[in-house]
All heavy atoms as TSV, in Angstrom:
chain	resi	resn	atom	element	x	y	z
A	1	MET	N	N	-35.269	72.004	10.863
A	1	MET	CA	C	-33.919	72.461	11.138
A	1	MET	C	C	-33.368	71.820	12.413
A	1	MET	O	O	-32.247	71.366	12.432
A	1	MET	CB	C	-33.890	73.984	11.238
A	1	MET	CG	C	-32.524	74.530	11.604
A	1	MET	SD	S	-31.268	74.183	10.398
A	1	MET	CE	C	-31.244	75.719	9.575
A	2	ALA	N	N	-34.168	71.785	13.462
A	2	ALA	CA	C	-33.694	71.181	14.709
A	2	ALA	C	C	-33.358	69.711	14.497
A	2	ALA	O	O	-32.400	69.206	15.082
A	2	ALA	CB	C	-34.735	71.345	15.800
A	3	GLU	N	N	-34.133	69.031	13.662
A	3	GLU	CA	C	-33.876	67.620	13.379
A	3	GLU	C	C	-32.531	67.451	12.671
A	3	GLU	O	O	-31.768	66.536	12.981
A	3	GLU	CB	C	-35.006	67.031	12.541
A	3	GLU	CG	C	-34.968	65.538	12.425
A	3	GLU	CD	C	-35.228	64.810	13.746
A	3	GLU	OE1	O	-35.894	65.370	14.624
A	3	GLU	OE2	O	-34.748	63.681	13.880
A	4	ASP	N	N	-32.212	68.356	11.736
A	4	ASP	CA	C	-30.916	68.314	11.058
A	4	ASP	C	C	-29.780	68.500	12.056
A	4	ASP	O	O	-28.777	67.795	12.013
A	4	ASP	CB	C	-30.822	69.399	9.983
A	4	ASP	CG	C	-31.759	69.150	8.814
A	4	ASP	OD1	O	-32.220	68.011	8.641
A	4	ASP	OD2	O	-32.038	70.109	8.076
A	5	SER	N	N	-29.936	69.459	12.970
A	5	SER	CA	C	-28.921	69.708	13.992
A	5	SER	C	C	-28.740	68.487	14.874
A	5	SER	O	O	-27.612	68.115	15.213
A	5	SER	CB	C	-29.319	70.903	14.863
A	5	SER	OG	O	-29.485	72.054	14.094
A	6	LEU	N	N	-29.829	67.856	15.236
A	6	LEU	CA	C	-29.780	66.665	16.075
A	6	LEU	C	C	-28.982	65.558	15.389
A	6	LEU	O	O	-28.117	64.934	16.012
A	6	LEU	CB	C	-31.196	66.181	16.387
A	6	LEU	CG	C	-31.299	64.913	17.230
A	6	LEU	CD1	C	-30.788	65.158	18.641
A	6	LEU	CD2	C	-32.719	64.414	17.247
A	7	ILE	N	N	-29.227	65.349	14.118
A	7	ILE	CA	C	-28.525	64.301	13.369
A	7	ILE	C	C	-27.028	64.611	13.271
A	7	ILE	O	O	-26.191	63.734	13.480
A	7	ILE	CB	C	-29.151	64.121	11.970
A	7	ILE	CG1	C	-30.552	63.527	12.117
A	7	ILE	CG2	C	-28.287	63.226	11.081
A	7	ILE	CD1	C	-31.388	63.571	10.851
A	8	VAL	N	N	-26.695	65.851	12.976
A	8	VAL	CA	C	-25.282	66.235	12.862
A	8	VAL	C	C	-24.567	66.042	14.192
A	8	VAL	O	O	-23.469	65.474	14.251
A	8	VAL	CB	C	-25.149	67.702	12.376
A	8	VAL	CG1	C	-23.715	68.186	12.484
A	8	VAL	CG2	C	-25.645	67.833	10.945
A	9	ILE	N	N	-25.188	66.493	15.285
A	9	ILE	CA	C	-24.560	66.365	16.599
A	9	ILE	C	C	-24.468	64.897	17.005
A	9	ILE	O	O	-23.436	64.450	17.519
A	9	ILE	CB	C	-25.320	67.197	17.647
A	9	ILE	CG1	C	-25.164	68.691	17.332
A	9	ILE	CG2	C	-24.817	66.894	19.054
A	9	ILE	CD1	C	-26.061	69.596	18.149
A	10	ALA	N	N	-25.518	64.122	16.776
A	10	ALA	CA	C	-25.499	62.697	17.120
A	10	ALA	C	C	-24.399	61.965	16.356
A	10	ALA	O	O	-23.682	61.129	16.932
A	10	ALA	CB	C	-26.857	62.058	16.842
A	11	ASN	N	N	-24.234	62.268	15.079
A	11	ASN	CA	C	-23.167	61.637	14.284
A	11	ASN	C	C	-21.793	62.041	14.793
A	11	ASN	O	O	-20.878	61.214	14.837
A	11	ASN	CB	C	-23.319	61.983	12.807
A	11	ASN	CG	C	-24.458	61.235	12.153
A	11	ASN	OD1	O	-24.892	60.195	12.632
A	11	ASN	ND2	N	-24.965	61.771	11.064
A	12	ALA	N	N	-21.648	63.300	15.193
A	12	ALA	CA	C	-20.361	63.755	15.734
A	12	ALA	C	C	-20.046	63.035	17.044
A	12	ALA	O	O	-18.908	62.623	17.280
A	12	ALA	CB	C	-20.390	65.262	15.941
A	13	ILE	N	N	-21.051	62.868	17.892
A	13	ILE	CA	C	-20.858	62.160	19.152
A	13	ILE	C	C	-20.485	60.710	18.886
A	13	ILE	O	O	-19.550	60.177	19.481
A	13	ILE	CB	C	-22.121	62.255	20.031
A	13	ILE	CG1	C	-22.283	63.687	20.555
A	13	ILE	CG2	C	-22.074	61.246	21.180
A	13	ILE	CD1	C	-23.616	63.973	21.196
A	14	LYS	N	N	-21.218	60.086	17.986
A	14	LYS	CA	C	-20.949	58.668	17.679
A	14	LYS	C	C	-19.517	58.474	17.192
A	14	LYS	O	O	-18.804	57.590	17.660
A	14	LYS	CB	C	-21.940	58.154	16.646
A	14	LYS	CG	C	-21.831	56.664	16.399
A	14	LYS	CD	C	-22.967	56.190	15.521
A	14	LYS	CE	C	-22.911	54.708	15.281
A	14	LYS	NZ	N	-23.278	53.925	16.451
A	15	THR	N	N	-19.063	59.316	16.288
A	15	THR	CA	C	-17.701	59.161	15.764
A	15	THR	C	C	-16.641	59.612	16.764
A	15	THR	O	O	-15.533	59.096	16.746
A	15	THR	CB	C	-17.517	59.914	14.429
A	15	THR	OG1	O	-17.808	61.295	14.620
A	15	THR	CG2	C	-18.423	59.351	13.360
A	16	ALA	N	N	-16.980	60.522	17.657
A	16	ALA	CA	C	-16.006	60.981	18.655
A	16	ALA	C	C	-15.676	59.883	19.657
A	16	ALA	O	O	-14.587	59.879	20.236
A	16	ALA	CB	C	-16.549	62.205	19.383
A	17	PHE	N	N	-16.606	58.954	19.869
A	17	PHE	CA	C	-16.393	57.902	20.847
A	17	PHE	C	C	-15.761	56.648	20.261
A	17	PHE	O	O	-15.650	55.638	20.937
A	17	PHE	CB	C	-17.709	57.543	21.549
A	17	PHE	CG	C	-18.031	58.483	22.667
A	17	PHE	CD1	C	-18.881	59.549	22.456
A	17	PHE	CD2	C	-17.462	58.318	23.918
A	17	PHE	CE1	C	-19.173	60.428	23.477
A	17	PHE	CE2	C	-17.749	59.180	24.951
A	17	PHE	CZ	C	-18.616	60.251	24.728
A	18	ILE	N	N	-15.345	56.709	19.004
A	18	ILE	CA	C	-14.675	55.550	18.403
A	18	ILE	C	C	-13.189	55.653	18.711
A	18	ILE	O	O	-12.532	56.620	18.351
A	18	ILE	CB	C	-14.894	55.489	16.879
A	18	ILE	CG1	C	-16.378	55.270	16.572
A	18	ILE	CG2	C	-14.040	54.388	16.258
A	18	ILE	CD1	C	-16.708	55.349	15.100
A	19	ASP	N	N	-12.674	54.689	19.423
A	19	ASP	CA	C	-11.239	54.610	19.668
A	19	ASP	C	C	-10.631	53.834	18.518
A	19	ASP	O	O	-10.983	52.685	18.289
A	19	ASP	CB	C	-10.938	53.886	20.978
A	19	ASP	CG	C	-11.238	54.745	22.185
A	19	ASP	OD1	O	-11.239	55.971	22.071
A	19	ASP	OD2	O	-11.468	54.161	23.251
A	20	HIS	N	N	-9.757	54.455	17.806
A	20	HIS	CA	C	-9.138	53.791	16.665
A	20	HIS	C	C	-8.178	52.718	17.150
A	20	HIS	O	O	-7.499	52.892	18.163
A	20	HIS	CB	C	-8.444	54.830	15.785
A	20	HIS	CG	C	-9.418	55.831	15.234
A	20	HIS	ND1	N	-10.262	55.553	14.185
A	20	HIS	CD2	C	-9.717	57.091	15.615
A	20	HIS	CE1	C	-11.021	56.592	13.935
A	20	HIS	NE2	N	-10.717	57.543	14.792
A	21	PRO	N	N	-8.115	51.600	16.454
A	21	PRO	CA	C	-7.298	50.471	16.914
A	21	PRO	C	C	-5.839	50.823	17.160
A	21	PRO	O	O	-5.214	50.268	18.044
A	21	PRO	CB	C	-7.426	49.448	15.782
A	21	PRO	CG	C	-8.711	49.798	15.111
A	21	PRO	CD	C	-8.848	51.286	15.241
A	22	SER	N	N	-5.281	51.747	16.427
A	22	SER	CA	C	-3.887	52.122	16.650
A	22	SER	C	C	-3.821	53.590	17.029
A	22	SER	O	O	-4.305	54.455	16.317
A	22	SER	CB	C	-3.056	51.888	15.388
A	22	SER	OG	O	-1.762	52.429	15.561
A	23	SER	N	N	-3.239	53.866	18.168
A	23	SER	CA	C	-3.112	55.257	18.608
A	23	SER	C	C	-1.921	55.934	17.950
A	23	SER	O	O	-1.701	57.114	18.137
A	23	SER	CB	C	-2.952	55.314	20.128
A	23	SER	OG	O	-1.720	54.721	20.503
A	24	GLY	N	N	-1.138	55.182	17.181
A	24	GLY	CA	C	0.039	55.746	16.532
A	24	GLY	C	C	1.267	55.704	17.420
A	24	GLY	O	O	2.340	56.118	17.036
A	25	LEU	N	N	1.097	55.210	18.637
A	25	LEU	CA	C	2.224	55.157	19.573
A	25	LEU	C	C	2.644	53.717	19.855
A	25	LEU	O	O	3.303	53.442	20.848
A	25	LEU	CB	C	1.839	55.848	20.891
A	25	LEU	CG	C	1.422	57.314	20.763
A	25	LEU	CD1	C	0.909	57.839	22.099
A	25	LEU	CD2	C	2.558	58.168	20.254
A	26	GLY	N	N	2.245	52.820	18.964
A	26	GLY	CA	C	2.614	51.419	19.127
A	26	GLY	C	C	1.693	50.648	20.053
A	26	GLY	O	O	1.932	49.483	20.335
A	27	THR	N	N	0.641	51.300	20.546
A	27	THR	CA	C	-0.315	50.601	21.401
A	27	THR	C	C	-1.614	50.395	20.634
A	27	THR	O	O	-1.883	51.099	19.666
A	27	THR	CB	C	-0.613	51.411	22.677
A	27	THR	OG1	O	-1.139	52.690	22.303
A	27	THR	CG2	C	0.636	51.620	23.499
A	28	THR	N	N	-2.394	49.436	21.041
A	28	THR	CA	C	-3.695	49.218	20.411
A	28	THR	C	C	-4.778	49.207	21.475
A	28	THR	O	O	-4.532	48.849	22.627
A	28	THR	CB	C	-3.726	47.890	19.626
A	28	THR	OG1	O	-3.428	46.835	20.524
A	28	THR	CG2	C	-2.742	47.909	18.477
A	29	TRP	N	N	-5.987	49.615	21.092
A	29	TRP	CA	C	-7.136	49.642	21.981
A	29	TRP	C	C	-8.261	48.868	21.332
A	29	TRP	O	O	-8.344	48.764	20.121
A	29	TRP	CB	C	-7.628	51.065	22.213
A	29	TRP	CG	C	-6.606	52.016	22.708
A	29	TRP	CD1	C	-5.537	51.756	23.512
A	29	TRP	CD2	C	-6.549	53.412	22.424
A	29	TRP	NE1	N	-4.831	52.902	23.753
A	29	TRP	CE2	C	-5.426	53.936	23.099
A	29	TRP	CE3	C	-7.336	54.283	21.674
A	29	TRP	CZ2	C	-5.089	55.280	23.042
A	29	TRP	CZ3	C	-6.989	55.613	21.633
A	29	TRP	CH2	C	-5.882	56.104	22.310
A	30	ASP	N	N	-9.154	48.348	22.153
A	30	ASP	CA	C	-10.376	47.769	21.618
A	30	ASP	C	C	-11.230	48.909	21.068
A	30	ASP	O	O	-11.264	50.003	21.643
A	30	ASP	CB	C	-11.168	47.041	22.703
A	30	ASP	CG	C	-10.440	45.800	23.206
A	30	ASP	OD1	O	-9.631	45.242	22.449
A	30	ASP	OD2	O	-10.692	45.417	24.356
A	31	GLN	N	N	-11.896	48.668	19.945
A	31	GLN	CA	C	-12.746	49.702	19.364
A	31	GLN	C	C	-14.023	49.827	20.182
A	31	GLN	O	O	-14.668	48.837	20.509
A	31	GLN	CB	C	-13.083	49.375	17.913
A	31	GLN	CG	C	-13.715	50.536	17.198
A	31	GLN	CD	C	-13.837	50.295	15.711
A	31	GLN	OE1	O	-13.723	49.180	15.248
A	31	GLN	NE2	N	-14.082	51.343	14.964
A	32	ILE	N	N	-14.353	51.055	20.550
A	32	ILE	CA	C	-15.529	51.337	21.371
A	32	ILE	C	C	-16.452	52.254	20.588
A	32	ILE	O	O	-16.005	53.250	20.023
A	32	ILE	CB	C	-15.127	52.020	22.696
A	32	ILE	CG1	C	-14.178	51.127	23.485
A	32	ILE	CG2	C	-16.363	52.371	23.513
A	32	ILE	CD1	C	-13.523	51.813	24.651
A	33	THR	N	N	-17.730	51.919	20.539
A	33	THR	CA	C	-18.688	52.789	19.848
A	33	THR	C	C	-19.882	53.039	20.746
A	33	THR	O	O	-20.169	52.280	21.672
A	33	THR	CB	C	-19.192	52.156	18.537
A	33	THR	OG1	O	-19.814	50.916	18.839
A	33	THR	CG2	C	-18.056	51.937	17.554
A	34	LYS	N	N	-20.574	54.132	20.492
A	34	LYS	CA	C	-21.838	54.439	21.150
A	34	LYS	C	C	-22.952	53.993	20.228
A	34	LYS	O	O	-22.847	54.105	19.011
A	34	LYS	CB	C	-21.974	55.941	21.413
A	34	LYS	CG	C	-20.996	56.494	22.411
A	34	LYS	CD	C	-21.376	56.046	23.792
A	34	LYS	CE	C	-20.456	56.649	24.825
A	34	LYS	NZ	N	-20.569	55.991	26.097
A	35	SER	N	N	-24.032	53.518	20.807
A	35	SER	CA	C	-25.171	53.125	19.984
A	35	SER	C	C	-25.832	54.385	19.421
A	35	SER	O	O	-25.621	55.494	19.921
A	35	SER	CB	C	-26.181	52.343	20.815
A	35	SER	OG	O	-26.817	53.200	21.751
A	36	ASP	N	N	-26.638	54.190	18.392
A	36	ASP	CA	C	-27.380	55.323	17.825
A	36	ASP	C	C	-28.258	55.967	18.896
A	36	ASP	O	O	-28.344	57.193	18.979
A	36	ASP	CB	C	-28.236	54.878	16.644
A	36	ASP	CG	C	-27.395	54.505	15.427
A	36	ASP	OD1	O	-26.215	54.905	15.360
A	36	ASP	OD2	O	-27.933	53.811	14.549
A	37	GLU	N	N	-28.891	55.146	19.722
A	37	GLU	CA	C	-29.775	55.664	20.771
A	37	GLU	C	C	-29.001	56.516	21.773
A	37	GLU	O	O	-29.464	57.575	22.195
A	37	GLU	CB	C	-30.497	54.517	21.497
A	37	GLU	CG	C	-31.493	53.771	20.632
A	37	GLU	CD	C	-30.834	52.743	19.704
A	37	GLU	OE1	O	-29.677	52.353	19.936
A	37	GLU	OE2	O	-31.485	52.349	18.728
A	38	GLU	N	N	-27.813	56.045	22.179
A	38	GLU	CA	C	-26.988	56.818	23.112
A	38	GLU	C	C	-26.549	58.138	22.489
A	38	GLU	O	O	-26.581	59.187	23.141
A	38	GLU	CB	C	-25.741	56.025	23.513
A	38	GLU	CG	C	-26.003	54.855	24.421
A	38	GLU	CD	C	-24.744	54.054	24.663
A	38	GLU	OE1	O	-24.107	53.609	23.677
A	38	GLU	OE2	O	-24.389	53.877	25.834
A	39	SER	N	N	-26.144	58.093	21.232
A	39	SER	CA	C	-25.692	59.306	20.542
A	39	SER	C	C	-26.826	60.315	20.410
A	39	SER	O	O	-26.624	61.512	20.621
A	39	SER	CB	C	-25.138	58.952	19.160
A	39	SER	OG	O	-24.020	58.102	19.292
A	40	ILE	N	N	-28.018	59.853	20.069
A	40	ILE	CA	C	-29.164	60.748	19.938
A	40	ILE	C	C	-29.529	61.337	21.297
A	40	ILE	O	O	-29.819	62.528	21.415
A	40	ILE	CB	C	-30.353	60.012	19.289
A	40	ILE	CG1	C	-30.036	59.738	17.818
A	40	ILE	CG2	C	-31.646	60.815	19.427
A	40	ILE	CD1	C	-31.012	58.803	17.127
A	41	HIS	N	N	-29.496	60.529	22.344
A	41	HIS	CA	C	-29.798	61.020	23.692
A	41	HIS	C	C	-28.819	62.131	24.091
A	41	HIS	O	O	-29.230	63.177	24.606
A	41	HIS	CB	C	-29.735	59.860	24.692
A	41	HIS	CG	C	-29.989	60.262	26.102
A	41	HIS	ND1	N	-31.243	60.558	26.563
A	41	HIS	CD2	C	-29.134	60.440	27.132
A	41	HIS	CE1	C	-31.158	60.903	27.833
A	41	HIS	NE2	N	-29.888	60.833	28.202
A	42	LEU	N	N	-27.535	61.910	23.855
A	42	LEU	CA	C	-26.529	62.927	24.178
A	42	LEU	C	C	-26.713	64.182	23.321
A	42	LEU	O	O	-26.580	65.303	23.810
A	42	LEU	CB	C	-25.122	62.356	23.992
A	42	LEU	CG	C	-24.709	61.291	25.006
A	42	LEU	CD1	C	-23.413	60.620	24.566
A	42	LEU	CD2	C	-24.559	61.892	26.386
A	43	ALA	N	N	-27.040	64.004	22.047
A	43	ALA	CA	C	-27.259	65.146	21.155
A	43	ALA	C	C	-28.448	65.980	21.631
A	43	ALA	O	O	-28.392	67.222	21.630
A	43	ALA	CB	C	-27.476	64.675	19.722
A	44	LYS	N	N	-29.520	65.315	22.048
A	44	LYS	CA	C	-30.678	66.050	22.573
A	44	LYS	C	C	-30.299	66.837	23.814
A	44	LYS	O	O	-30.721	67.982	23.985
A	44	LYS	CB	C	-31.822	65.081	22.893
A	44	LYS	CG	C	-32.526	64.559	21.666
A	44	LYS	CD	C	-33.629	63.586	22.040
A	44	LYS	CE	C	-34.326	63.040	20.804
A	44	LYS	NZ	N	-35.375	62.056	21.135
A	45	ALA	N	N	-29.489	66.238	24.682
A	45	ALA	CA	C	-29.041	66.935	25.890
A	45	ALA	C	C	-28.220	68.172	25.536
A	45	ALA	O	O	-28.367	69.224	26.154
A	45	ALA	CB	C	-28.228	65.987	26.777
A	46	VAL	N	N	-27.374	68.057	24.521
A	46	VAL	CA	C	-26.567	69.200	24.068
A	46	VAL	C	C	-27.476	70.314	23.543
A	46	VAL	O	O	-27.317	71.486	23.902
A	46	VAL	CB	C	-25.549	68.771	22.984
A	46	VAL	CG1	C	-24.931	69.973	22.293
A	46	VAL	CG2	C	-24.480	67.881	23.582
A	47	LEU	N	N	-28.436	69.950	22.696
A	47	LEU	CA	C	-29.348	70.957	22.141
A	47	LEU	C	C	-30.170	71.645	23.234
A	47	LEU	O	O	-30.358	72.864	23.204
A	47	LEU	CB	C	-30.267	70.323	21.102
A	47	LEU	CG	C	-29.605	69.927	19.784
A	47	LEU	CD1	C	-30.573	69.139	18.917
A	47	LEU	CD2	C	-29.107	71.161	19.045
A	48	ILE	N	N	-30.633	70.894	24.210
A	48	ILE	CA	C	-31.412	71.475	25.308
A	48	ILE	C	C	-30.548	72.422	26.130
A	48	ILE	O	O	-30.971	73.534	26.480
A	48	ILE	CB	C	-32.022	70.358	26.185
A	48	ILE	CG1	C	-33.132	69.646	25.417
A	48	ILE	CG2	C	-32.546	70.915	27.503
A	48	ILE	CD1	C	-33.611	68.359	26.058
A	49	ALA	N	N	-29.320	71.998	26.440
A	49	ALA	CA	C	-28.423	72.848	27.221
A	49	ALA	C	C	-28.100	74.143	26.476
A	49	ALA	O	O	-28.068	75.224	27.077
A	49	ALA	CB	C	-27.134	72.090	27.555
A	50	LEU	N	N	-27.873	74.037	25.172
A	50	LEU	CA	C	-27.599	75.238	24.380
A	50	LEU	C	C	-28.798	76.177	24.379
A	50	LEU	O	O	-28.655	77.390	24.550
A	50	LEU	CB	C	-27.227	74.857	22.946
A	50	LEU	CG	C	-25.839	74.248	22.759
A	50	LEU	CD1	C	-25.696	73.690	21.348
A	50	LEU	CD2	C	-24.755	75.273	23.050
A	51	ARG	N	N	-29.989	75.626	24.202
A	51	ARG	CA	C	-31.207	76.432	24.175
A	51	ARG	C	C	-31.415	77.138	25.520
A	51	ARG	O	O	-31.737	78.322	25.578
A	51	ARG	CB	C	-32.413	75.559	23.831
A	51	ARG	CG	C	-33.656	76.367	23.486
A	51	ARG	CD	C	-34.830	75.512	23.019
A	51	ARG	NE	N	-34.450	74.519	22.013
A	51	ARG	CZ	C	-34.621	73.203	22.153
A	51	ARG	NH1	N	-35.168	72.704	23.235
A	51	ARG	NH2	N	-34.264	72.379	21.202
A	52	LYS	N	N	-31.214	76.410	26.626
A	52	LYS	CA	C	-31.376	76.995	27.964
A	52	LYS	C	C	-30.367	78.110	28.220
A	52	LYS	O	O	-30.644	79.033	28.972
A	52	LYS	CB	C	-31.244	75.915	29.032
A	52	LYS	CG	C	-32.456	75.043	29.157
A	52	LYS	CD	C	-32.292	74.039	30.285
A	52	LYS	CE	C	-33.536	73.200	30.463
A	52	LYS	NZ	N	-33.387	72.217	31.553
A	53	ALA	N	N	-29.203	78.002	27.602
A	53	ALA	CA	C	-28.159	79.016	27.775
A	53	ALA	C	C	-28.338	80.191	26.817
A	53	ALA	O	O	-27.534	81.120	26.811
A	53	ALA	CB	C	-26.779	78.390	27.586
A	54	GLY	N	N	-29.385	80.135	25.994
A	54	GLY	CA	C	-29.682	81.243	25.096
A	54	GLY	C	C	-29.068	81.141	23.713
A	54	GLY	O	O	-29.079	82.103	22.957
A	55	TYR	N	N	-28.552	79.984	23.371
A	55	TYR	CA	C	-27.952	79.795	22.057
A	55	TYR	C	C	-28.957	79.165	21.097
A	55	TYR	O	O	-29.861	78.448	21.509
A	55	TYR	CB	C	-26.722	78.888	22.136
A	55	TYR	CG	C	-25.573	79.521	22.858
A	55	TYR	CD1	C	-25.393	79.313	24.219
A	55	TYR	CD2	C	-24.674	80.340	22.189
A	55	TYR	CE1	C	-24.337	79.900	24.894
A	55	TYR	CE2	C	-23.610	80.932	22.856
A	55	TYR	CZ	C	-23.447	80.704	24.208
A	55	TYR	OH	O	-22.413	81.290	24.869
A	56	SER	N	N	-28.760	79.441	19.827
A	56	SER	CA	C	-29.537	78.770	18.796
A	56	SER	C	C	-28.570	78.324	17.710
A	56	SER	O	O	-27.493	78.882	17.553
A	56	SER	CB	C	-30.603	79.693	18.209
A	56	SER	OG	O	-30.005	80.762	17.537
A	57	ILE	N	N	-28.972	77.318	16.985
A	57	ILE	CA	C	-28.136	76.780	15.919
A	57	ILE	C	C	-28.788	77.134	14.596
A	57	ILE	O	O	-29.986	76.950	14.407
A	57	ILE	CB	C	-27.994	75.255	16.048
A	57	ILE	CG1	C	-27.260	74.922	17.342
A	57	ILE	CG2	C	-27.280	74.663	14.838
A	57	ILE	CD1	C	-27.135	73.445	17.613
A	58	SER	N	N	-27.989	77.657	13.695
A	58	SER	CA	C	-28.505	77.946	12.360
A	58	SER	C	C	-27.512	77.423	11.334
A	58	SER	O	O	-26.311	77.379	11.563
A	58	SER	CB	C	-28.733	79.448	12.172
A	58	SER	OG	O	-27.521	80.145	12.329
A	59	LYS	N	N	-28.039	77.029	10.213
A	59	LYS	CA	C	-27.205	76.481	9.146
A	59	LYS	C	C	-26.555	77.628	8.377
A	59	LYS	O	O	-27.209	78.611	8.027
A	59	LYS	CB	C	-28.063	75.632	8.204
A	59	LYS	CG	C	-27.268	74.899	7.167
A	59	LYS	CD	C	-28.157	73.947	6.389
A	59	LYS	CE	C	-27.333	73.180	5.385
A	59	LYS	NZ	N	-28.145	72.228	4.648
A	60	VAL	N	N	-25.272	77.496	8.140
A	60	VAL	CA	C	-24.527	78.482	7.371
A	60	VAL	C	C	-24.590	78.074	5.909
A	60	VAL	O	O	-24.323	76.925	5.563
A	60	VAL	CB	C	-23.057	78.555	7.840
A	60	VAL	CG1	C	-22.262	79.514	6.983
A	60	VAL	CG2	C	-22.993	78.921	9.301
A	61	GLU	N	N	-24.962	78.991	5.070
A	61	GLU	CA	C	-25.030	78.692	3.645
A	61	GLU	C	C	-23.619	78.542	3.079
A	61	GLU	O	O	-22.720	79.294	3.424
A	61	GLU	CB	C	-25.769	79.807	2.898
A	61	GLU	CG	C	-27.225	79.912	3.270
A	61	GLU	CD	C	-28.017	78.650	2.970
A	61	GLU	OE1	O	-27.746	77.990	1.951
A	61	GLU	OE2	O	-28.883	78.311	3.779
A	62	ASP	N	N	-23.449	77.577	2.230
A	62	ASP	CA	C	-22.170	77.327	1.585
A	62	ASP	C	C	-21.882	78.439	0.586
A	62	ASP	O	O	-22.719	78.782	-0.242
A	62	ASP	CB	C	-22.229	75.971	0.877
A	62	ASP	CG	C	-20.897	75.547	0.261
A	62	ASP	OD1	O	-19.909	76.308	0.352
A	62	ASP	OD2	O	-20.854	74.456	-0.296
A	63	GLU	N	N	-20.689	78.998	0.654
A	63	GLU	CA	C	-20.304	80.079	-0.251
A	63	GLU	C	C	-20.315	79.642	-1.708
A	63	GLU	O	O	-20.472	80.458	-2.602
A	63	GLU	CB	C	-18.906	80.585	0.100
A	63	GLU	CG	C	-18.808	81.229	1.451
A	63	GLU	CD	C	-17.371	81.564	1.812
A	63	GLU	OE1	O	-16.451	81.218	1.039
A	63	GLU	OE2	O	-17.189	82.191	2.862
A	64	ASN	N	N	-20.126	78.354	-1.945
A	64	ASN	CA	C	-20.033	77.854	-3.318
A	64	ASN	C	C	-21.386	77.470	-3.914
A	64	ASN	O	O	-21.448	77.072	-5.074
A	64	ASN	CB	C	-19.094	76.648	-3.368
A	64	ASN	CG	C	-17.693	77.012	-2.918
A	64	ASN	OD1	O	-17.200	78.082	-3.251
A	64	ASN	ND2	N	-17.076	76.160	-2.153
A	65	THR	N	N	-22.448	77.557	-3.124
A	65	THR	CA	C	-23.764	77.206	-3.614
A	65	THR	C	C	-24.276	78.315	-4.536
A	65	THR	O	O	-24.286	79.481	-4.160
A	65	THR	CB	C	-24.762	77.025	-2.459
A	65	THR	OG1	O	-24.246	76.020	-1.578
A	65	THR	CG2	C	-26.124	76.619	-2.953
A	66	PRO	N	N	-24.681	77.963	-5.760
A	66	PRO	CA	C	-25.214	78.990	-6.671
A	66	PRO	C	C	-26.481	79.612	-6.092
A	66	PRO	O	O	-27.327	78.930	-5.537
A	66	PRO	CB	C	-25.537	78.221	-7.956
A	66	PRO	CG	C	-24.910	76.887	-7.812
A	66	PRO	CD	C	-24.658	76.644	-6.357
A	67	ARG	N	N	-26.571	80.911	-6.200
A	67	ARG	CA	C	-27.760	81.626	-5.714
A	67	ARG	C	C	-28.733	81.804	-6.843
A	67	ARG	O	O	-28.361	82.063	-7.966
A	67	ARG	CB	C	-27.359	82.972	-5.129
A	67	ARG	CG	C	-26.439	82.781	-3.938
A	67	ARG	CD	C	-26.065	84.067	-3.328
A	67	ARG	NE	N	-25.074	83.735	-2.298
A	67	ARG	CZ	C	-24.846	84.474	-1.273
A	67	ARG	NH1	N	-25.485	85.601	-1.105
A	67	ARG	NH2	N	-23.955	84.130	-0.389
A	68	SER	N	N	-30.015	81.693	-6.513
A	68	SER	CA	C	-31.026	81.817	-7.561
A	68	SER	C	C	-31.469	83.247	-7.749
A	68	SER	O	O	-31.225	84.127	-7.069
A	68	SER	CB	C	-32.230	80.961	-7.262
A	68	SER	OG	O	-32.523	80.892	-5.914
């Protein structure tokens, strides 16, 4: 479970740091990305900080998933 959380957070970090070429205001930026290693490092830091603060992450079951 922790590994799943790490992957989700790392992917969110990686995509959050992408500057899209057009900001929609007529200006353009160079595209910037974080490496997988940087994203994973930041995700681990987030998980550790949450754990130290007394939080835990749990997966929410999808309402549409058939129950057995």
